[in-house]
N, C-alpha and C positions, 0 to 999 in steps of 0.2 A: 753245504747248502740245498735244498730243497730245490725239486725242476717247479722251472718256475708254470709246467699243466698242475703242478698235483697245486700249485700255493693258492691259500687259501686269504694271505693277511695282503689284505688290500692298499696297506700301505707300504710294504716292500715295492709291489706290484706301478704303484706309483714313484716312489725315486729309481727303478727302470724305470720308469718310463724319462722322467726327466731324465737320468742318467743318459737315457737315449737321445733325448732330448740337442743335451749340449754337446754330449758324443759326434752330433753333425755341425753343429754348429763349429766346436774348435776346425773341424776339420772342414769344414765353410769357411774358416778366417788363416787359416795355412795356407789354401788353393789361394786365399783372395793375396795375403804378402807371396806368397810362388810367382803371380804374372804380374806386380811391381817393383820385384826384381829388375834390371837391367840385364847383367850380365850373367849368366851362365856358372853355376857353379855345379860341383860334384855331387855334392847333399843336399841338387835339389829332387832330383830322381829318387832319394831318401823318404823326406819329406813330401813330394808323391806320391811317393806308396806309404805313407805313414796317415795321409790324408786320404787317400783311399781305403783304406780297412777299419779306419777311427769312420767315416763316413755310412760305408757298408756293416760296419758291427753294431755301431749306434742306431741308424736304423733299425735292422734287428730286432735289436733289445727293444726299441722302444715301440715297433710292431706285434711283437711276444706279449709284449706287457700288457698291451693297449684293448688287444683279440685278448685276454683273458680276462682284464679286468670288467667287460661289456660281456663274458658269459655268465662272470661273476653275478656281472649285475643283473642278467636274466634268469639266470638261479639262483635265488638267495639262499635257498635248502644246505646249497655245495658247501 
């Protein structure tokens, strides 16, 4: 797959933006579930780590896709 910096397909970038947003929402839902459970389980630590990775990764993907879309909007000849 092409690096996002060289990608000029806006459909792919919008898809990446939406995937990033969904990843952040999924991480939030996992975190909310962990807060609702009263008994501490060992797998909660793993889910918490997954939640953090998912949120950070989703944010970075969405941010990078958004910046590239803005660049392509301002430079249509690229």
